[in-house]
C-alpha positions as CSV (number, residue, x, y, z in Angstrom):
1,M,1.7,-17.7,-16.4
2,T,1.3,-20.3,-13.2
3,T,-1.9,-22.1,-12.0
4,S,-3.3,-20.4,-8.8
5,D,-4.4,-22.1,-5.7
6,S,-7.8,-21.6,-7.4
7,G,-6.8,-23.9,-10.8
8,K,-6.6,-21.1,-12.5
9,D,-3.7,-19.5,-15.0
10,I,-1.8,-16.6,-13.4
11,T,-1.7,-13.8,-15.9
12,L,-0.6,-10.0,-14.2
13,R,-0.1,-6.8,-15.6
14,I,1.4,-5.3,-12.9
15,A,4.8,-4.9,-14.6
16,Q,3.5,-3.4,-17.9
17,N,6.0,-5.7,-19.4
18,P,4.7,-8.8,-20.9
19,E,8.0,-10.5,-20.1
20,A,8.3,-9.4,-16.5
21,D,4.8,-9.8,-15.8
22,A,5.3,-13.4,-16.7
23,L,8.0,-14.0,-14.3
24,L,6.1,-12.5,-11.4
25,G,3.3,-14.8,-12.4
26,R,5.1,-18.1,-12.1
27,S,7.7,-16.9,-9.8
28,P,7.0,-16.4,-6.2
29,L,10.2,-14.8,-5.5
30,A,10.2,-12.4,-8.1
31,A,6.5,-11.5,-6.6
32,L,8.3,-10.9,-3.2
33,V,11.4,-9.2,-4.8
34,G,8.9,-7.0,-6.6
35,M,6.6,-6.2,-3.5
36,L,9.9,-5.0,-1.6
37,L,11.2,-2.8,-4.3
38,D,7.8,-1.4,-4.4
39,Q,8.8,1.8,-2.9
40,Q,9.4,5.0,-3.7
41,V,9.8,4.5,-7.4
42,P,7.0,4.0,-10.3
43,M,5.2,1.0,-9.3
44,E,5.9,-0.8,-12.9
45,W,9.9,0.0,-12.3
46,A,9.8,-1.7,-9.3
47,F,7.9,-4.5,-10.2
48,T,10.1,-4.9,-13.5
49,G,13.1,-5.0,-11.0
50,P,13.2,-8.7,-10.5
51,Y,13.0,-9.6,-14.6
52,T,16.0,-7.3,-15.0
53,L,17.9,-8.7,-12.3
54,A,17.2,-12.5,-13.5
55,E,18.7,-11.0,-16.7
56,R,21.5,-10.1,-15.5
57,M,22.4,-13.0,-13.5
58,G,21.9,-14.9,-16.8
59,S,18.7,-16.6,-15.5
60,D,15.0,-16.8,-16.4
61,D,14.5,-16.9,-12.9
62,L,15.4,-16.3,-9.1
63,D,16.9,-18.5,-6.9
64,A,16.9,-17.7,-3.1
65,G,20.2,-19.6,-2.2
66,R,22.2,-18.0,-5.2
67,I,21.6,-14.8,-4.4
68,A,21.9,-15.4,-0.6
69,A,25.2,-16.8,-1.4
70,Y,26.5,-13.9,-4.0
71,D,29.2,-11.9,-3.1
72,P,27.7,-8.6,-1.7
73,D,29.4,-6.1,-3.4
74,A,28.8,-8.0,-6.6
75,F,25.4,-7.9,-6.3
76,T,25.1,-4.5,-5.5
77,E,26.8,-3.8,-8.6
78,L,23.9,-6.1,-10.5
79,F,21.7,-3.3,-9.1
80,T,23.9,-0.3,-9.6
81,T,24.2,-0.6,-13.6
82,K,22.7,1.5,-15.5
83,P,19.9,1.5,-15.6
84,A,19.5,1.3,-12.2
85,L,17.3,-1.1,-10.4
86,H,15.7,1.2,-8.1
87,R,16.2,4.8,-7.0
88,Y,18.1,3.7,-4.0
89,P,20.0,0.5,-5.8
90,G,22.7,-0.2,-3.1
91,S,20.6,-0.4,-0.3
92,M,17.7,-1.9,-2.2
93,A,20.6,-5.0,-3.1
94,Q,20.8,-5.5,0.5
95,R,17.5,-5.8,1.0
96,V,17.2,-8.4,-1.2
97,Q,19.8,-10.4,-0.1
98,Q,18.6,-9.6,3.5
99,L,15.4,-11.2,2.2
100,C,16.8,-14.2,0.5
101,R,19.1,-15.2,3.4
102,F,15.7,-15.3,5.8
103,L,13.8,-17.5,3.1
104,V,16.7,-19.7,3.3
105,A,17.1,-20.4,6.8
106,E,13.3,-19.9,7.8
107,Y,11.5,-21.7,4.7
108,D,14.5,-23.8,2.8
109,G,14.7,-21.1,-0.1
110,D,11.1,-21.8,-1.4
111,A,9.1,-18.5,-1.4
112,S,6.1,-20.2,-1.7
113,A,6.2,-21.7,1.8
114,V,5.6,-18.2,3.1
115,W,2.0,-19.0,2.1
116,R,1.5,-22.2,1.3
117,D,-0.1,-23.6,4.4
118,A,-1.2,-20.5,6.4
119,T,-4.4,-21.6,7.1
120,T,-6.0,-17.9,8.3
121,G,-5.8,-14.4,7.1
122,A,-3.8,-13.2,10.3
123,E,-1.1,-16.1,10.4
124,L,-0.1,-15.3,7.1
125,L,0.3,-11.7,8.2
126,E,1.8,-12.8,10.5
127,R,4.3,-14.9,8.6
128,L,4.4,-11.4,5.8
129,N,5.5,-9.0,8.7
130,A,8.4,-11.4,9.8
131,L,10.1,-11.0,6.2
132,P,12.7,-8.3,6.2
133,G,12.2,-5.3,4.4
134,F,8.3,-5.6,4.7
135,G,6.4,-3.3,6.9
136,A,3.0,-3.4,8.4
137,Q,1.7,-1.5,5.3
138,K,3.4,-3.6,2.7
139,A,2.2,-7.2,4.5
140,R,-1.3,-6.2,4.1
141,I,-0.9,-4.9,0.6
142,F,1.0,-8.3,-0.6
143,L,-1.3,-9.9,1.5
144,A,-4.1,-8.7,-0.5
145,L,-2.4,-9.5,-3.8
146,L,-2.1,-13.3,-3.1
147,G,-5.6,-13.5,-2.4
148,K,-7.1,-11.1,-5.6
149,Q,-4.6,-12.2,-7.8
150,F,-2.8,-15.8,-6.8
151,G,-5.8,-17.3,-5.3
152,V,-4.2,-17.6,-2.0
153,R,-7.1,-16.7,0.0
154,P,-7.0,-18.5,3.6
155,K,-9.8,-17.7,6.2
156,G,-10.1,-13.9,7.0
157,W,-7.7,-12.9,4.6
158,R,-9.5,-9.8,3.4
159,E,-10.1,-8.6,7.1
160,A,-6.3,-9.3,7.7
161,A,-5.3,-7.4,4.2
162,G,-7.4,-4.2,5.8
163,P,-8.3,-1.4,3.7
164,Y,-6.2,-3.4,0.6
165,G,-8.2,-6.6,0.9
166,E,-11.8,-4.7,-0.2
167,A,-13.2,-5.8,-3.4
168,G,-13.5,-3.3,-5.9
169,S,-10.6,-1.2,-4.6
170,H,-7.8,0.7,-6.4
171,R,-5.8,1.3,-3.9
172,S,-2.7,-0.5,-4.1
173,V,-1.3,-2.9,-6.9
174,A,-3.1,-5.7,-5.6
175,D,-5.6,-3.9,-8.2
176,I,-3.8,-3.1,-10.9
177,T,-4.7,-5.7,-13.5
178,G,-4.1,-3.5,-16.6
179,P,-3.3,0.3,-18.1
180,D,-6.7,1.4,-16.7
181,S,-6.7,-0.2,-13.4
182,L,-2.6,1.3,-12.8
183,V,-3.9,4.9,-13.7
184,E,-7.1,4.9,-10.9
185,V,-4.3,3.2,-8.4
186,R,-2.1,6.2,-9.0
187,A,-4.7,8.6,-8.9
188,Y,-5.8,7.2,-5.9
189,K,-2.3,7.5,-4.6
190,Q,-1.3,11.2,-5.6
191,K,-5.0,12.1,-3.7
192,A,-3.9,10.4,-0.7
193,K,-0.4,12.1,-0.6
194,Q,-2.2,15.5,-1.3
195,E,-4.8,14.8,1.8
196,A,-2.3,13.6,3.9
197,K,0.0,16.8,3.1
198,A,-3.1,19.5,3.4
199,A,-3.9,17.6,7.0
200,A,-0.1,18.1,8.0
201,Q,-0.2,21.5,7.1
202,A,-3.3,22.6,8.7
203,G,-1.9,21.2,12.2
204,K,1.2,23.2,11.9
205,P,-0.4,26.6,13.1
206,A,-2.0,24.8,16.0
207,A,1.0,23.4,17.0
208,R,3.1,26.6,16.1
209,A,0.6,28.1,18.8
210,A,0.9,25.7,21.3
211,K,4.5,26.4,21.8
212,K,3.8,29.7,22.5
213,P,4.0,31.3,26.0
214,G,0.3,31.1,27.5
215,G,-0.7,29.7,24.1
216,G,-4.0,28.1,25.1
217,S,-7.4,28.6,23.7
218,S,-9.6,31.4,24.0
219,S,-12.1,29.9,26.9
220,E,-8.6,29.8,29.3
221,K,-7.7,33.6,28.5
């Protein structure tokens, strides 16, 4: 637990594990790594990863400089040792090292410097987008997490975060404050997947018809 920019203590309940959540709350790098790992695995698994990684490195926190300099094969082994830190431990180990090397090169290894002096949401989004492994969606979700739970709220942060910045939403990890909200976010994600799948299936007949010779609309025949 640490203190946010608003002067309030940060207590997270994303990993649903007290020790892992405590690390996320006090360590900016752990929060970034958790967000990086939040891909194709349950959210709790992803955000417990930084705590497990720190334990395997024999520390109570993560250090960007140490991770950046770690032997790549040995670092991958930290991820692949059972229980694995991710569904794709090898590729995620590489991404975490790439992220830490970037932080060392651009921010002297200080993860919080990514957002500490950002004056607008647009500027912060641009910085997050530049991080290795952070695409447009992941950057917006992390920006929303910073604003909603870490008190990092530069001007226009909600707008920059897009729908993930909306107050009262349950779209992403930014909205998880406990078991109940985790269930709501998971339900939203499942519904979104079902709707996307249905839309894709609905588009298949039209796509097949378009490929047939003379496959125009009835008004063209």
